[in-house]
Every structure is written in C-alpha cells, then in structure tokens.
LUMPATOR-592911 format. One record per residue (C-alpha): residue number from 1; residue in three letters; x, y, z. Coordinates in steps of 0.5 Angstrom, whole numbers, plus 500, padded with zeros to 3 digits. Example, Ala and Ser with C-alpha at 12.3 -4.5 7.8 and 13.67 -1.06 7.14 Angstrom:
<site num="1" residu="Ala" x="525" y="491" z="516"/>
<site num="2" residu="Ser" x="527" y="498" z="514"/>
***
This chain:
<site num="1" residu="Met" x="542" y="505" z="526"/>
<site num="2" residu="Tyr" x="540" y="512" z="522"/>
<site num="3" residu="Lys" x="543" y="508" z="516"/>
<site num="4" residu="Ile" x="539" y="502" z="517"/>
<site num="5" residu="Leu" x="533" y="505" z="518"/>
<site num="6" residu="Leu" x="534" y="509" z="512"/>
<site num="7" residu="Ile" x="535" y="503" z="508"/>
<site num="8" residu="Val" x="529" y="499" z="511"/>
<site num="9" residu="Gln" x="525" y="505" z="508"/>
<site num="10" residu="Ile" x="528" y="504" z="502"/>
<site num="11" residu="Val" x="526" y="497" z="502"/>
<site num="12" residu="Ile" x="519" y="498" z="505"/>
<site num="13" residu="Ser" x="517" y="504" z="500"/>
<site num="14" residu="Ser" x="519" y="499" z="494"/>
<site num="15" residu="Leu" x="514" y="493" z="497"/>
<site num="16" residu="Leu" x="509" y="499" z="498"/>
<site num="17" residu="Val" x="509" y="501" z="490"/>
<site num="18" residu="Ile" x="510" y="493" z="488"/>
<site num="19" residu="Ser" x="504" y="492" z="492"/>
<site num="20" residu="Ile" x="499" y="498" z="489"/>
<site num="21" residu="Leu" x="501" y="496" z="482"/>
<site num="22" residu="Leu" x="499" y="489" z="484"/>
<site num="23" residu="Gln" x="492" y="491" z="487"/>
<site num="24" residu="Asn" x="486" y="490" z="482"/>
<site num="25" residu="Arg" x="485" y="495" z="476"/>
<site num="26" residu="Ala" x="479" y="493" z="474"/>
<site num="27" residu="Glu" x="475" y="500" z="476"/>
<site num="28" residu="Gly" x="475" y="505" z="471"/>
<site num="29" residu="Leu" x="472" y="511" z="470"/>
<site num="30" residu="Gly" x="466" y="507" z="468"/>
<site num="31" residu="Lys" x="464" y="505" z="474"/>
<site num="32" residu="Met" x="464" y="513" z="476"/>
<site num="33" residu="Phe" x="459" y="515" z="471"/>
<site num="34" residu="Gly" x="455" y="510" z="473"/>
<site num="35" residu="Gly" x="457" y="504" z="469"/>
<site num="36" residu="Gly" x="459" y="497" z="471"/>
<site num="37" residu="Gly" x="454" y="492" z="474"/>
<site num="38" residu="Glu" x="457" y="491" z="480"/>
<site num="39" residu="Val" x="455" y="494" z="487"/>
<site num="40" residu="Phe" x="459" y="490" z="492"/>
<site num="41" residu="Arg" x="464" y="485" z="491"/>
<site num="42" residu="Thr" x="468" y="482" z="498"/>
<site num="43" residu="Lys" x="475" y="481" z="497"/>
<site num="44" residu="Arg" x="478" y="474" z="497"/>
<site num="45" residu="Gly" x="485" y="470" z="497"/>
<site num="46" residu="Leu" x="491" y="474" z="494"/>
<site num="47" residu="Glu" x="487" y="481" z="493"/>
<site num="48" residu="Lys" x="485" y="481" z="501"/>
<site num="49" residu="Phe" x="492" y="479" z="503"/>
<site num="50" residu="Leu" x="495" y="485" z="498"/>
<site num="51" residu="Tyr" x="489" y="490" z="501"/>
<site num="52" residu="Tyr" x="491" y="489" z="508"/>
<site num="53" residu="Phe" x="500" y="488" z="507"/>
<site num="54" residu="Thr" x="499" y="494" z="503"/>
<site num="55" residu="Ile" x="496" y="498" z="509"/>
<site num="56" residu="Ala" x="501" y="494" z="514"/>
<site num="57" residu="Leu" x="506" y="497" z="509"/>
<site num="58" residu="Ile" x="503" y="504" z="510"/>
<site num="59" residu="Val" x="503" y="504" z="518"/>
<site num="60" residu="Ile" x="510" y="501" z="518"/>
<site num="61" residu="Leu" x="512" y="507" z="513"/>
<site num="62" residu="Val" x="510" y="512" z="517"/>
<site num="63" residu="Val" x="513" y="510" z="523"/>
<site num="64" residu="Ile" x="519" y="509" z="520"/>
<site num="65" residu="Ser" x="519" y="516" z="517"/>
<site num="66" residu="Leu" x="517" y="519" z="524"/>
<site num="67" residu="Thr" x="523" y="515" z="527"/>
<site num="68" residu="Leu" x="528" y="518" z="522"/>
<site num="69" residu="Leu" x="525" y="525" z="524"/>
<site num="70" residu="Lys" x="526" y="524" z="530"/>
<site num="71" residu="Leu" x="533" y="521" z="530"/>
<site num="72" residu="Ala" x="535" y="527" z="525"/>
<site num="73" residu="Asp" x="534" y="533" z="530"/>
***
C-alpha cells in the first residue's frame, strides 16, 4: 500500500507541475506597477478547467502526503 501511494504521489506531483505550467502566464511585472488595462477578467473554458483541476490536484496531493506520513510511523 505504501509503495502504491508513493507512485500515486509522484504522478500527482507531475500532473500538478504540468497544470501549473499550462496556466495563463500573461500577467507580468507590469501589472504589479499599475500597467495593463485589465482590472477584472473571468476564466472561461480550458482556463477555468485548469484552475479547478490545479486546486483539486493540490488537495489530493496534501491528502496523500498526510496519509503517507501517517503510514510511515
């Protein structure tokens, strides 16, 4: 069981890295200093799916990590 969870954790971590890299990286340092005219923009389609998919992967990764910690004792 422990080895299976370790493999699942590695797969989830890889998926998390990929989903973070696929996020919209259009925001640069210009917005931090007042540049860029967009004040608010809603997420649609694939961008919205990636956003929620990333959150779900983070929650799953935390649960698996805590489970592995509990099994290690």
